[in-house]
C-alpha positions as CSV (number, residue, x, y, z in Angstrom):
1,X,99.5,78.6,128.5
2,X,97.3,79.1,125.5
3,X,96.5,76.4,122.8
4,X,95.3,76.3,119.2
5,X,92.2,74.1,118.8
6,X,93.5,71.1,117.0
7,X,90.9,68.5,117.9
8,X,89.3,68.5,114.5
9,X,92.4,67.0,112.9
10,X,94.3,64.0,114.4
11,X,97.6,65.3,115.8
12,X,99.8,62.8,114.1
13,X,98.3,63.4,110.7
14,X,98.4,67.2,111.2
15,X,102.1,67.0,112.1
16,X,102.9,64.9,109.0
17,X,101.0,67.4,106.9
18,X,102.9,70.3,108.4
19,X,106.2,68.6,107.8
20,X,105.3,68.1,104.1
21,X,104.3,71.7,103.8
22,X,107.5,72.8,105.5
23,X,109.6,70.5,103.3
24,X,108.2,71.7,100.0
25,X,110.5,74.2,98.4
26,X,112.8,74.2,101.5
27,X,115.4,76.2,99.6
28,X,113.0,78.8,98.3
29,X,113.0,82.1,100.2
30,X,109.8,82.6,102.2
31,X,109.8,86.3,101.3
32,X,107.7,87.5,104.3
33,X,105.5,90.3,102.8
34,X,103.1,91.1,105.6
35,X,102.5,90.5,109.3
36,X,99.6,91.3,111.6
37,X,98.6,90.5,115.1
38,X,95.1,89.8,116.6
39,X,93.6,92.4,119.0
40,X,94.6,90.3,122.0
41,X,98.2,90.5,121.0
42,X,98.5,86.7,121.2
43,X,98.7,85.4,117.7
44,X,100.8,86.5,114.8
45,X,99.8,86.0,111.2
46,X,102.5,86.1,108.6
47,X,102.3,86.0,104.8
48,X,105.0,84.0,103.1
49,X,104.8,85.1,99.4
50,X,107.5,82.7,98.2
51,X,105.7,79.4,98.9
52,X,102.3,81.2,98.8
53,X,101.3,80.5,102.4
54,X,99.7,82.1,105.5
55,X,101.4,81.2,108.8
56,X,99.6,81.4,112.2
57,X,102.0,81.5,115.2
58,X,101.5,81.9,118.9
59,X,103.4,85.1,119.7
60,X,105.1,83.6,122.8
61,X,106.0,80.4,121.2
62,X,103.6,78.3,123.2
63,X,101.9,76.5,120.3
64,X,102.9,75.0,116.9
65,X,103.1,77.3,113.9
66,X,100.3,76.4,111.5
67,X,100.3,77.1,107.8
68,X,97.8,77.0,105.0
69,X,98.6,77.1,101.3
70,X,97.0,80.0,99.3
71,X,95.9,79.6,95.6
72,X,97.9,82.7,94.6
73,X,100.9,84.8,95.6
74,X,99.8,86.9,98.5
75,X,100.5,90.7,98.9
76,X,98.7,91.9,101.9
77,X,96.1,90.9,104.5
78,X,93.6,92.6,106.8
79,X,91.3,91.3,109.5
80,X,87.6,91.2,108.8
81,X,85.3,92.7,111.5
82,X,85.1,90.2,114.4
83,X,88.5,88.7,113.6
84,X,87.1,85.3,112.6
85,X,88.6,85.8,109.2
86,X,91.6,87.3,107.5
87,X,91.1,88.7,104.0
88,X,94.2,88.1,101.9
89,X,94.8,89.7,98.4
90,X,97.3,89.0,95.7
91,X,97.7,87.3,92.3
92,X,98.9,88.8,89.1
93,X,97.4,89.3,86.5
94,X,94.5,87.3,87.8
95,X,93.8,88.9,91.1
96,X,92.2,87.1,94.0
97,X,90.9,87.8,97.5
98,X,90.8,84.8,99.9
99,X,88.8,84.7,103.1
100,X,90.8,82.6,105.6
101,X,89.1,81.4,108.8
102,X,91.5,81.8,111.7
103,X,89.2,81.9,114.8
104,X,85.9,80.5,116.0
105,X,82.9,82.7,117.0
106,X,84.2,82.9,120.6
107,X,87.6,84.2,119.4
108,X,89.6,80.9,120.0
109,X,92.3,80.2,117.4
110,X,91.7,77.6,114.7
111,X,94.0,76.1,112.1
112,X,93.8,78.6,109.2
113,X,91.5,77.4,106.5
114,X,90.8,79.0,103.1
115,X,87.0,79.1,102.9
116,X,86.3,81.4,100.0
117,X,88.2,82.8,97.1
118,X,86.8,85.6,94.9
119,X,88.1,87.2,91.7
120,X,89.6,90.6,92.5
121,X,90.6,92.3,89.3
122,X,94.0,92.5,87.7
123,X,96.5,93.4,90.5
124,X,95.0,93.7,94.0
125,X,97.3,95.5,96.4
126,X,95.3,96.0,99.5
127,X,91.9,95.1,101.1
128,X,89.6,96.5,103.7
129,X,86.2,95.4,105.1
130,X,83.2,96.9,106.7
131,X,80.1,95.2,108.0
132,X,76.8,97.0,107.3
133,X,74.1,95.2,109.2
134,X,74.2,91.6,108.1
135,X,76.1,92.5,104.9
136,X,79.9,92.2,104.8
137,X,81.5,94.5,102.2
138,X,85.0,94.0,100.9
139,X,87.0,96.8,99.3
140,X,89.9,95.8,97.1
141,X,92.4,98.2,95.6
142,X,93.3,97.1,92.1
143,X,96.7,98.7,91.6
144,X,97.1,98.7,87.8
145,X,93.5,99.1,86.9
146,X,93.3,102.2,89.1
147,X,90.1,101.0,90.8
148,X,88.7,100.2,94.2
149,X,86.1,97.5,93.9
150,X,83.3,97.0,96.4
151,X,82.6,93.2,96.7
152,X,79.8,91.4,98.5
153,X,81.7,89.4,101.1
154,X,79.3,86.5,100.8
155,X,79.2,86.0,97.0
156,X,82.1,88.0,95.7
157,X,79.8,90.0,93.4
158,X,81.2,93.4,92.4
159,X,78.7,95.9,93.7
160,X,80.5,99.2,92.8
161,X,83.8,100.3,91.3
162,X,85.5,103.6,92.1
163,X,88.1,105.3,89.9
164,X,90.9,106.2,92.2
165,X,93.6,107.3,89.8
166,X,97.1,105.9,89.6
167,X,98.3,102.8,91.3
168,X,96.3,102.6,94.5
169,X,98.4,100.7,97.0
170,X,96.8,101.3,100.4
171,X,93.3,101.3,101.7
172,X,91.5,102.0,105.0
173,X,87.8,102.3,106.0
174,X,87.0,104.8,108.8
175,X,85.5,103.2,111.9
176,X,82.1,104.7,111.2
177,X,82.2,103.3,107.7
178,X,81.5,106.7,106.1
179,X,84.8,107.0,104.2
180,X,87.5,105.0,102.4
181,X,90.9,106.6,102.4
182,X,93.1,105.4,99.4
183,X,96.8,106.1,98.8
184,X,98.2,106.1,95.3
185,X,101.8,105.1,94.7
186,X,102.9,107.5,92.0
187,X,102.4,111.2,91.0
188,X,99.7,112.0,88.5
189,X,100.9,115.3,87.0
190,X,103.3,116.1,84.2
191,X,106.8,115.6,85.4
192,X,108.0,119.0,84.1
193,X,105.7,121.2,86.1
194,X,106.3,123.1,89.3
195,X,103.9,121.0,91.4
196,X,103.5,117.2,91.2
197,X,102.6,114.6,93.8
198,X,100.8,111.4,94.4
199,X,97.2,111.6,95.6
200,X,95.3,110.4,98.6
201,X,91.7,109.9,97.6
202,X,88.7,110.0,100.0
203,X,85.7,108.0,98.9
204,X,82.3,108.9,100.5
205,X,80.7,105.5,100.7
206,X,77.2,107.0,101.1
207,X,77.3,109.1,97.9
208,X,80.0,107.4,96.0
209,X,81.9,110.7,95.5
210,X,85.7,110.4,95.1
211,X,87.7,113.4,96.2
212,X,91.5,113.6,95.3
213,X,93.7,115.3,97.8
214,X,97.0,116.7,96.3
215,X,100.0,116.5,98.6
216,X,103.2,118.5,99.1
217,X,105.3,118.9,96.0
218,X,107.4,115.8,95.2
219,X,105.5,113.4,97.4
220,X,105.5,109.9,95.9
221,X,106.0,106.2,96.8
222,X,102.9,106.0,99.0
223,X,103.2,102.4,100.2
224,X,100.8,102.3,103.1
225,X,98.2,104.3,105.0
226,X,96.9,104.1,108.6
227,X,94.2,106.0,110.5
228,X,94.6,108.0,113.6
229,X,93.0,106.6,116.8
230,X,89.8,108.6,116.2
231,X,89.7,107.7,112.5
232,X,89.7,111.3,111.4
233,X,93.2,111.5,109.9
234,X,95.0,109.4,107.3
235,X,98.7,109.0,108.0
236,X,100.6,107.9,104.9
237,X,104.2,106.7,104.4
238,X,106.0,108.3,101.5
239,X,109.1,109.8,100.1
240,X,109.6,113.5,99.1
241,X,111.6,114.0,95.9
242,X,113.5,117.3,95.6
243,X,113.3,116.8,91.8
244,X,113.8,120.5,91.1
245,X,117.3,120.5,92.4
246,X,120.5,119.3,90.6
247,X,121.5,115.9,92.0
248,X,124.9,117.1,93.0
249,X,125.0,115.6,96.5
250,X,122.9,113.3,98.7
251,X,123.7,114.6,102.2
252,X,120.9,116.0,104.3
253,X,118.2,114.6,102.0
254,X,119.3,116.8,99.2
255,X,117.8,114.5,96.6
256,X,115.1,112.6,98.6
257,X,113.8,112.6,102.2
258,X,111.5,110.1,103.8
259,X,108.3,111.2,105.4
260,X,104.8,110.6,106.7
261,X,102.0,112.7,105.4
262,X,98.8,113.6,107.3
263,X,95.5,114.2,105.6
264,X,92.2,115.3,107.2
265,X,89.7,112.7,106.0
266,X,86.4,114.5,106.8
267,X,87.6,117.9,105.4
268,X,89.4,116.1,102.5
269,X,92.4,118.3,103.1
270,X,96.2,117.9,103.2
271,X,97.5,118.8,106.7
272,X,101.2,118.4,107.1
273,X,104.4,116.4,106.2
274,X,106.8,115.1,108.8
275,X,110.3,113.9,108.1
276,X,111.3,110.4,109.4
277,X,115.0,111.2,108.9
278,X,117.3,113.0,111.2
279,X,119.8,115.6,110.0
280,X,122.6,113.3,109.1
281,X,120.9,110.0,108.3
282,X,117.9,109.0,106.3
283,X,115.0,106.7,107.2
284,X,115.0,105.2,103.7
285,X,112.0,103.8,102.0
286,X,109.3,103.8,104.7
287,X,106.8,101.0,104.0
288,X,104.0,99.8,106.3
289,X,102.7,101.9,109.1
290,X,100.6,100.5,112.0
291,X,98.8,102.1,115.0
292,X,99.4,100.4,118.3
293,X,96.3,99.0,120.1
294,X,96.5,101.7,122.8
295,X,96.9,104.5,120.3
296,X,100.1,105.8,121.8
297,X,102.5,105.0,119.0
298,X,102.6,104.5,115.2
299,X,105.2,101.9,114.0
300,X,106.8,102.4,110.6
301,X,108.8,99.7,108.8
302,X,111.9,101.4,107.4
303,X,112.6,98.9,104.7
304,X,115.7,100.4,103.2
305,X,117.8,100.2,106.3
306,X,116.2,97.3,108.2
307,X,114.9,99.6,111.0
308,X,111.6,100.3,112.8
309,X,110.6,103.8,113.7
310,X,108.1,104.7,116.4
311,X,106.1,107.9,116.1
312,X,104.5,109.4,119.2
313,X,100.8,110.0,118.5
314,X,100.4,112.6,121.2
315,X,103.4,114.5,119.9
316,X,101.9,114.2,116.4
317,X,98.7,115.7,117.5
318,X,100.5,118.4,119.4
319,X,102.3,119.5,116.2
320,X,99.3,119.6,114.0
321,X,96.7,120.9,116.4
322,X,97.0,124.4,115.1
323,X,95.9,123.1,111.6
324,X,92.9,121.2,112.9
325,X,89.4,122.2,113.8
326,X,88.9,122.6,117.6
327,X,86.6,119.6,117.8
328,X,89.3,117.2,116.8
329,X,92.3,118.7,118.6
330,X,93.8,116.6,121.3
331,X,95.5,117.7,124.5
332,X,98.5,115.7,125.5
333,X,99.4,115.1,129.1
334,X,102.6,116.6,130.5
335,X,104.3,113.1,130.4
336,X,103.3,112.7,126.8
337,X,104.9,116.0,125.9
338,X,108.2,114.6,127.0
339,X,108.1,111.6,124.6
340,X,110.4,111.9,121.6
341,X,108.4,112.5,118.4
342,X,110.3,109.7,116.7
343,X,112.5,106.8,117.9
344,X,114.4,104.3,115.7
345,X,116.0,101.0,116.3
346,X,117.1,98.0,114.3
347,X,117.2,94.2,114.4
348,X,119.9,93.8,111.9
349,X,117.5,92.4,109.4
350,X,117.1,93.2,105.7
351,X,113.8,94.4,104.2
352,X,111.7,95.2,107.3
353,X,108.7,96.2,105.2
354,X,105.8,95.1,107.3
355,X,105.1,95.8,110.9
356,X,102.5,94.9,113.6
357,X,101.9,96.5,117.0
358,X,100.0,95.7,120.1
359,X,100.5,97.9,123.2
360,X,104.2,98.4,123.7
361,X,105.2,95.5,121.5
362,X,106.2,95.8,117.9
363,X,106.9,92.9,115.4
364,X,108.4,93.3,112.0
365,X,108.8,90.7,109.2
366,X,112.0,90.7,107.2
367,X,111.4,90.1,103.4
368,X,115.0,89.0,102.7
369,X,116.0,87.2,106.0
370,X,112.8,85.1,106.5
371,X,112.8,86.2,110.2
372,X,110.6,88.2,112.5
373,X,111.9,90.8,115.0
374,X,110.1,91.6,118.2
375,X,110.6,94.8,120.3
376,X,109.2,95.5,123.7
377,X,109.3,99.3,124.5
378,X,110.1,100.3,128.1
379,X,109.5,103.9,129.1
380,X,111.0,105.6,132.2
381,X,109.0,108.8,132.4
382,X,111.4,110.3,134.9
383,X,114.3,110.2,132.3
384,X,112.4,111.4,129.2
385,X,113.9,114.4,127.6
386,X,111.7,114.8,124.5
387,X,114.6,114.5,122.2
388,X,114.2,112.3,119.1
389,X,115.6,108.9,119.7
390,X,118.2,108.0,117.0
391,X,121.7,107.4,118.4
392,X,124.1,106.9,115.6
393,X,124.2,104.5,112.7
394,X,122.4,101.2,113.0
395,X,124.5,98.1,113.7
396,X,123.5,94.5,113.9
397,X,122.6,93.7,117.5
398,X,124.3,90.7,119.2
399,X,122.4,87.6,120.3
400,X,122.6,87.2,124.1
401,X,120.7,84.0,124.5
402,X,119.7,80.9,122.5
403,X,120.7,80.0,118.9
404,X,119.2,81.2,115.6
405,X,118.4,77.7,114.3
406,X,114.9,77.9,112.9
407,X,112.3,75.6,114.5
408,X,111.4,72.3,112.8
409,X,108.3,72.5,110.5
410,X,105.2,72.9,112.7
411,X,107.2,73.6,115.9
412,X,106.5,76.8,117.9
413,X,108.4,80.0,117.3
414,X,111.8,80.1,119.0
415,X,112.8,83.6,120.1
416,X,116.5,84.5,120.4
417,X,117.1,87.4,122.8
418,X,119.2,90.3,121.4
419,X,121.0,92.9,123.3
420,X,118.7,95.7,124.4
421,X,118.9,99.1,122.8
422,X,118.5,102.6,124.3
423,X,117.7,104.9,121.3
424,X,116.7,107.8,123.5
425,X,116.9,108.9,127.2
426,X,114.1,107.2,129.1
427,X,113.4,104.6,126.4
428,X,114.7,101.0,126.3
429,X,114.0,98.5,123.6
430,X,114.1,94.8,124.5
431,X,114.7,93.0,121.2
432,X,114.4,89.4,120.0
433,X,114.1,87.6,116.7
434,X,112.9,84.3,115.4
435,X,113.7,82.6,112.1
436,X,110.8,80.9,110.2
437,X,113.1,78.9,107.9
438,X,116.8,78.3,107.4
439,X,118.6,81.1,105.6
440,X,118.2,80.1,101.9
441,X,121.3,80.0,99.6
442,X,121.2,83.5,98.1
443,X,121.3,83.4,94.3
444,X,122.8,86.2,92.3
445,X,119.3,87.4,91.3
446,X,118.1,87.4,95.0
447,X,121.3,89.2,96.1
448,X,120.9,91.8,93.4
449,X,117.3,92.3,94.4
450,X,118.3,92.8,98.1
451,X,121.0,95.3,97.0
452,X,118.5,97.2,94.8
453,X,116.3,97.7,97.8
454,X,119.1,98.4,100.3
455,X,119.8,102.0,101.2
456,X,122.7,101.1,103.5
457,X,124.9,101.3,100.5
458,X,123.9,105.0,100.0
459,X,125.9,107.7,101.8
460,X,124.0,108.6,104.9
461,X,121.3,106.0,104.0
462,X,118.9,108.5,102.3
463,X,117.7,106.4,99.4
464,X,118.1,103.2,97.5
465,X,117.6,102.3,93.8
466,X,113.9,101.7,94.3
467,X,113.4,105.2,95.5
468,X,113.5,106.5,91.9
469,X,112.7,103.1,90.4
470,X,109.9,101.5,92.4
471,X,109.6,97.9,91.3
472,X,112.6,98.7,89.1
473,X,110.3,100.9,86.9
474,X,109.8,104.7,87.0
475,X,108.8,107.2,89.6
476,X,107.0,109.6,87.3
477,X,109.4,112.5,88.2
478,X,111.9,114.4,86.1
479,X,115.4,114.6,87.6
480,X,118.3,116.8,86.7
481,X,121.2,114.3,86.7
482,X,124.7,115.5,86.0
483,X,125.5,112.9,83.4
484,X,124.4,115.1,80.5
485,X,124.8,118.7,81.7
486,X,122.6,120.6,84.1
487,X,119.3,122.5,84.1
488,X,117.9,119.9,81.6
489,X,116.0,117.4,83.7
490,X,114.9,114.1,82.3
491,X,111.9,111.8,82.9
492,X,112.9,108.7,84.8
493,X,113.0,105.5,82.7
494,X,111.8,102.1,83.6
495,X,114.6,99.5,84.0
496,X,112.6,96.7,82.4
497,X,114.8,95.2,79.6
498,X,117.4,97.9,80.2
499,X,120.2,95.3,79.8
500,X,118.7,93.9,76.6
501,X,118.3,97.3,74.9
502,X,121.4,99.4,75.0
503,X,122.3,102.3,75.1
504,X,121.0,103.5,78.5
505,X,119.6,106.8,79.7
506,X,117.2,108.9,77.6
507,X,120.0,110.5,75.5
508,X,122.1,107.3,75.4
509,X,124.9,108.8,77.4
510,X,125.7,105.4,79.0
511,X,126.7,102.7,76.4
512,X,124.8,100.0,78.3
513,X,122.9,99.2,81.5
514,X,126.0,97.7,83.2
515,X,127.7,101.1,83.0
516,X,124.5,102.8,84.1
517,X,124.1,100.6,87.2
518,X,127.7,101.4,88.3
519,X,127.3,105.1,87.5
520,X,124.0,105.2,89.5
521,X,125.5,103.9,92.7
522,X,128.5,106.2,92.4
523,X,126.8,109.4,91.3
524,X,123.3,109.1,92.8
525,X,123.9,107.0,95.9
526,X,127.3,108.7,96.2
527,X,128.9,105.4,97.2
528,X,130.6,102.3,95.8
529,X,130.1,98.6,96.2
530,X,132.3,95.6,95.2
531,X,132.1,94.4,91.5
532,X,130.4,91.2,92.5
533,X,127.5,93.3,94.0
534,X,127.2,95.3,90.8
535,X,127.1,92.0,88.8
536,X,124.3,90.7,91.1
537,X,122.3,93.9,90.5
538,X,122.8,93.3,86.8
539,X,121.4,89.8,87.2
540,X,118.4,91.0,89.1
541,X,117.5,93.6,86.5
542,X,117.9,91.0,83.7
543,X,115.4,88.8,85.5
544,X,112.6,91.3,85.4
545,X,109.6,90.3,83.3
546,X,106.8,92.5,82.1
547,X,103.5,92.5,83.9
548,X,100.7,91.6,81.5
549,X,98.7,94.7,80.6
550,X,95.3,95.1,82.2
551,X,94.0,96.0,78.7
552,X,94.4,92.4,77.6
553,X,91.3,90.3,77.2
554,X,91.7,86.7,78.4
555,X,95.4,87.1,78.1
556,X,95.2,88.2,74.5
557,X,94.6,91.3,72.4
558,X,91.1,92.7,72.2
559,X,89.5,93.1,68.8
560,X,90.4,96.8,68.9
561,X,94.0,96.2,69.9
562,X,94.4,93.6,67.1
563,X,93.2,96.2,64.6
564,X,95.7,98.6,66.2
565,X,98.5,96.0,65.8
566,X,98.0,95.9,62.0
567,X,98.1,99.7,61.9
568,X,101.2,99.8,64.1
569,X,103.0,97.5,61.8
570,X,101.8,99.2,58.6
571,X,103.4,102.0,56.6
572,X,100.4,104.1,57.3
573,X,101.8,104.9,60.8
574,X,105.4,103.9,60.5
575,X,105.5,103.1,64.2
576,X,107.4,99.8,63.7
577,X,110.2,101.6,61.8
578,X,111.7,102.5,65.2
579,X,109.7,100.3,67.6
580,X,110.3,96.8,66.3
581,X,111.5,93.4,67.4
582,X,110.9,91.6,70.7
583,X,111.4,94.7,72.7
584,X,109.8,97.2,70.4
585,X,112.9,99.3,69.9
586,X,115.6,99.5,67.3
587,X,118.1,100.5,70.0
588,X,119.2,103.6,68.1
589,X,119.2,107.4,68.7
590,X,116.7,109.4,66.7
591,X,116.0,113.1,66.3
592,X,112.8,113.8,68.3
593,X,111.0,116.9,69.4
594,X,112.1,118.0,72.9
595,X,109.9,120.1,75.0
596,X,112.8,121.4,77.0
597,X,114.3,124.6,75.5
598,X,117.5,124.1,77.6
599,X,118.1,120.6,76.3
600,X,121.1,120.8,73.8
601,X,120.5,117.3,72.5
602,X,117.9,116.5,69.9
603,X,118.7,112.8,69.5
604,X,117.0,110.4,72.0
605,X,117.2,106.7,72.6
606,X,114.2,104.7,71.3
607,X,112.6,103.2,74.4
608,X,110.9,99.9,74.6
609,X,107.2,100.0,74.5
610,X,106.8,97.0,76.7
611,X,104.8,98.0,79.8
612,X,104.3,101.5,78.3
613,X,100.8,101.4,79.9
614,X,102.4,101.9,83.3
615,X,105.2,104.4,82.6
616,X,103.5,107.7,82.1
617,X,104.3,110.6,81.8
618,X,106.0,110.3,78.4
619,X,108.9,111.6,76.3
620,X,112.1,113.1,77.6
621,X,110.6,115.6,80.0
622,X,107.6,113.7,81.0
623,X,105.3,116.4,79.8
624,X,102.5,114.2,78.4
625,X,100.3,112.2,80.7
626,X,98.7,110.0,78.1
627,X,99.8,108.4,74.8
628,X,97.0,110.2,73.1
629,X,98.4,113.5,74.2
630,X,101.9,112.3,73.2
631,X,100.9,111.6,69.7
632,X,98.2,114.2,69.1
633,X,99.5,117.2,70.9
634,X,103.2,116.3,71.3
635,X,103.4,115.2,67.6
636,X,105.6,112.2,68.5
637,X,106.0,110.0,65.4
638,X,103.9,112.4,63.3
639,X,106.6,114.5,61.6
640,X,105.0,114.0,58.2
641,X,101.4,114.2,59.4
642,X,100.6,110.5,58.7
643,X,98.9,110.0,62.0
644,X,96.6,113.0,61.2
645,X,95.2,110.9,58.4
646,X,93.9,108.2,60.7
647,X,90.2,108.1,61.5
648,X,89.2,108.6,65.2
649,X,88.4,104.8,65.4
650,X,91.8,103.9,63.9
651,X,93.6,106.2,66.3
652,X,91.7,104.6,69.2
653,X,92.7,101.1,68.0
654,X,96.3,102.2,67.7
655,X,96.4,103.5,71.2
656,X,94.7,100.4,72.5
657,X,97.3,98.1,71.0
658,X,100.3,100.1,72.4
659,X,98.6,100.1,75.8
660,X,98.3,96.3,75.6
661,X,102.0,95.6,75.1
């Protein structure tokens, strides 16, 4: 048996404190947002974003679960070199990185303790670390500022900042420390061109050079990134939008398929894209990806369907060897050749976004069920056929032992054995789950959020609402929906304040957001749900609040933006004639220049300008990447030439104000 070291705190006092922590906000969902395991495979660390805590749990349930409060809402965590500390990032709009001590210098577990908290920009989304001699360097991806910041791990001082483009969400340092691989969430090209994709950027730490790598057309939603066992390849989870087709069906991934993308880090080159789906069923919304400690498998959290997918690393190398230089090719053994390339299984949980893996054991944390699933992979080499493992539609596995009552606050994990699964010939998955808290009473807003992320309501499970509306905003692609004719694609709109600002859709073809929500499920997910579920989704969308702009200074307008505000509201620009009120829209249709010669309509809905700083590209076809281009080159709002009479400084002030909304 293995024990946490608790001698520094009297046991009775510690248990009382743990009970207080567990009792606080007992009805609040834990919203498990990340999970990791130490290199010994003995201790799990779980981020609970609801109550803003880090939990440390013996993986076998042999010691109490210990928790520490965090001074911000966490997003993601990574071990620092040596595993004495976890670096945890989060917070919005005031981003933070916390260094949490979890082990002593000999590797024994300690009660987690927050030892340092540094400022980390506006919206940190990931963190990585590298030790260079005696100097610990932290690298923090600031999602909405488009930066990766290099911090001194002792003082928190920002040493360097790298411009990494749009919404960096994933970050890894190569084992030799030479490169940083950075994945960006959204495409960075005009939405009406033949080639658009998100980027993976490679930062050379020695020179500071940042090299963008374009990916296959339509690749977006890059939620996570992992390195190959040798550190030479970046493997990224993503979706591939077939935005140049008419959305007349969903079967077979007609609209979207779900993939991993492989990038050669040293050569800074895109290698290949591999589908996670099978022919008749999607692997919707792949999220985190983790490499097992033995390098045999990659585990991917399939968040939209509550599944986990295993990728055979030997088979992956086998399929990309012909694209790689000879020195980094890998020869698989005969038994490895027989492994399925991909194998899927489920725990019956919702929102399996994050995963951890050690050897042949995989853990996944459920965002919506406040539970952790565990799978132990058994391989019978004599029965392997090499066929991909995915037998039918997922179903909720039955419990075969124990009850699912969560342990008391501070008690060890209690694993409930589930029926085993055999997703492929020669592979058996022994499954179990443990609940970290009682299932909270699901409010209408929470239910709507779960449904918005749930791809099981889509025919063949290919996609969910977040596929085209990440964070309920826009995916930066232009889709040819059938609600207003065909061959006239439209830029995706953010759903922020959609219920407050009817009509809906760019040309106002839906009278309100309630109608649009129902039409979206029917005509884009090609399904239908009960009316109470539609109402719950309405409530979730109504609950959305804007993220404060990274352009704000101390929470308020800068001097430049304040000057721009006065211009915006004046007759010199006339901007407020249409963009007025709380939501900066008059909720009317107006004649506006369309860049699409096949668009029969010339009247477009006035969009809200709230969060316009994050919704590029702009106008109906998404042709313009910046507001400056939209106004200067696109002529938006400049029909009478009044904007041409502004000085350069005034124009800059106007842009600064709008980007601060």
